[in-house]
C-alpha positions in Angstrom: 40.9 -47.9 26.1 39.3 -47.1 22.9 35.9 -49.0 22.1 35.6 -49.9 18.7 32.4 -50.6 16.8 31.6 -53.8 14.7 30.9 -52.4 11.2 30.0 -56.1 9.8 31.1 -55.9 6.3 32.9 -53.7 4.8 31.2 -50.3 3.9 28.3 -51.4 5.9 26.5 -49.2 8.2 27.5 -49.9 12.0 25.1 -52.3 14.1 23.3 -51.2 17.1 25.0 -51.8 20.0 23.5 -52.7 23.4 23.3 -48.9 24.6 21.4 -48.1 21.5 18.3 -49.3 22.6 18.5 -48.4 26.1 18.9 -45.0 24.8 16.0 -45.6 22.8 13.7 -47.0 25.7 14.8 -44.2 28.2 13.9 -41.3 25.6 10.5 -42.8 25.4 9.7 -42.9 29.2 10.9 -39.5 29.5 8.7 -38.2 27.0 6.0 -40.2 28.7 6.9 -38.9 31.7 6.6 -35.0 30.9 2.9 -35.7 30.1 2.3 -36.7 33.5 4.7 -33.9 35.2 2.5 -31.3 32.4 -0.5 -32.9 34.0 0.2 -32.5 37.4 1.5 -29.0 37.0 -2.4 -27.9 35.4 -4.2 -28.3 38.9 -7.3 -26.6 38.7 -7.3 -23.4 41.5 -9.6 -24.7 43.6 -8.6 -28.4 43.3 -11.4 -29.9 41.4 -12.9 -29.8 37.9 -16.6 -29.3 38.0 -18.2 -26.6 36.0 -20.3 -24.8 38.5 -19.7 -23.3 42.3 -21.9 -26.3 43.4 -20.1 -28.7 41.5 -16.6 -27.8 42.8 -18.2 -28.8 46.4 -19.7 -32.0 45.0 -16.7 -33.3 43.3 -14.7 -36.2 44.0 -14.3 -36.1 48.0 -11.9 -38.7 48.3 -8.9 -37.8 50.2 -5.6 -39.2 51.2 -5.6 -39.0 55.4 -7.6 -37.0 57.5 -10.1 -34.9 55.4 -10.5 -31.0 55.3 -13.6 -29.8 56.8 -15.4 -26.7 56.4 -16.6 -24.8 59.8 -16.8 -21.8 57.4 -18.9 -19.2 58.8 -21.6 -16.6 57.2 -20.8 -12.7 57.2 -24.1 -12.6 59.9 -21.9 -14.8 62.5 -18.9 -12.3 62.5 -21.2 -9.4 62.7 -22.4 -10.6 65.7 -19.8 -9.9 67.9 -17.4 -12.8 66.7 -13.5 -12.7 67.6 -12.1 -11.1 64.6 -8.6 -12.7 63.7 -7.8 -9.1 62.0 -8.7 -5.8 63.1 -12.4 -4.9 62.0 -11.2 -0.9 61.2 -8.6 -2.6 58.6 -9.0 -1.2 55.5 -10.5 -3.8 52.7 -8.1 -2.3 50.3 -5.3 -3.3 52.6 -6.3 -7.2 52.2 -7.8 -7.1 48.5 -6.3 -5.4 46.0 -9.2 -3.0 44.7 -7.6 0.0 43.0 -8.1 3.4 44.3 -11.3 5.3 43.3 -13.7 2.5 44.0 -16.1 2.7 46.8 -14.3 -0.4 48.7 -11.1 1.1 49.0 -11.9 3.4 51.9 -13.9 0.8 53.4 -13.1 -1.0 56.8 -13.7 -4.8 57.0 -16.5 -3.8 59.4 -18.3 -1.9 56.6 -18.0 -4.6 54.2 -19.3 -7.6 56.4 -22.8 -6.1 56.3 -24.8 -5.5 52.6 -24.0 -2.4 51.1 -25.7 -0.9 48.5 -22.7 -0.4 45.9 -22.4 -4.3 46.3 -25.2 -5.7 44.8 -23.9 -9.3 44.7 -22.6 -9.3 48.3 -18.9 -10.1 46.8 -16.9 -8.1 49.3 -19.8 -9.1 52.1 -18.7 -13.0 51.9 -15.2 -12.3 50.7 -14.5 -10.5 54.2 -16.5 -13.4 55.6 -14.2 -15.9 53.8 -11.3 -13.7 54.7 -12.0 -13.9 58.3 -13.0 -17.5 58.3 -9.4 -18.4 56.5 -7.7 -16.5 59.3 -9.0 -18.2 61.9 -8.4 -21.5 60.2 -12.0 -22.5 59.6 -11.7 -23.4 56.0 -8.3 -24.8 56.0 -8.7 -25.9 51.9 -9.4 -22.0 50.9 -6.2 -20.0 52.1 -6.3 -16.2 51.7 -3.9 -16.1 48.9 -6.6 -18.0 47.0 -9.1 -15.4 47.9 -7.3 -12.2 47.2 -6.1 -13.6 43.7 -10.2 -14.8 43.3 -10.9 -10.9 43.9 -8.0 -9.7 41.9 -9.1 -11.4 38.8 -12.8 -10.7 39.1 -12.0 -6.9 39.6 -9.2 -7.0 36.3 -11.6 -9.2 34.0 -15.0 -9.2 35.3 -14.9 -12.9 35.7 -13.0 -15.4 37.5 -11.6 -18.7 36.0 -11.3 -21.8 38.7 -10.0 -23.7 35.5 -9.2 -23.0 32.0 -12.8 -23.1 30.6 -15.0 -21.9 33.5 -15.9 -18.3 34.1 -17.3 -16.8 37.4 -19.1 -13.5 37.8 -19.8 -12.0 41.1 -22.5 -13.9 41.8 -20.7 -17.8 40.9 -18.2 -16.3 43.4 -21.2 -15.6 46.3 -22.7 -18.8 45.2 -19.3 -21.0 46.2 -18.2 -18.6 49.3 -21.9 -19.3 50.7 -21.4 -23.2 49.9 -18.1 -22.7 52.1 -19.7 -20.9 55.1 -22.5 -22.6 57.4 
């Protein structure tokens, strides 16, 4: 059965049917929803919107359900013979992409957990402690993949961007990692 459109007077433009306003309303709703979806897709890397490493930790702490608690340990703890969730003889370069020819490429995790003269900011030291914390479940909000991406971006660009407008050097990354460790 063919649906006929009432054109009103001869030669006049067709009148709107009931479906036309519904289509327009649906189209407007779709455009509005796409903005919401884009907003949700643009979540910062570390889950906050503050500008500084300390700001990331003091950001809105409200959560749904049970809050995630940091029980991270500092490098000194891991040096003291604590039970490592990964072999201390594992090469730093096996976990973090550091490129060949760098001093960290051949170093073991046991060698990077202590301060080194070739790492004045102690970035490798705090990354190693953060890795051990993540692997042992002490920092559920800071995953191993995040640490690897953080180091890779810092190594290739000279900074890490937790959000689009913020750039952290080694000192700021260490400050953030220290704040997740007690």
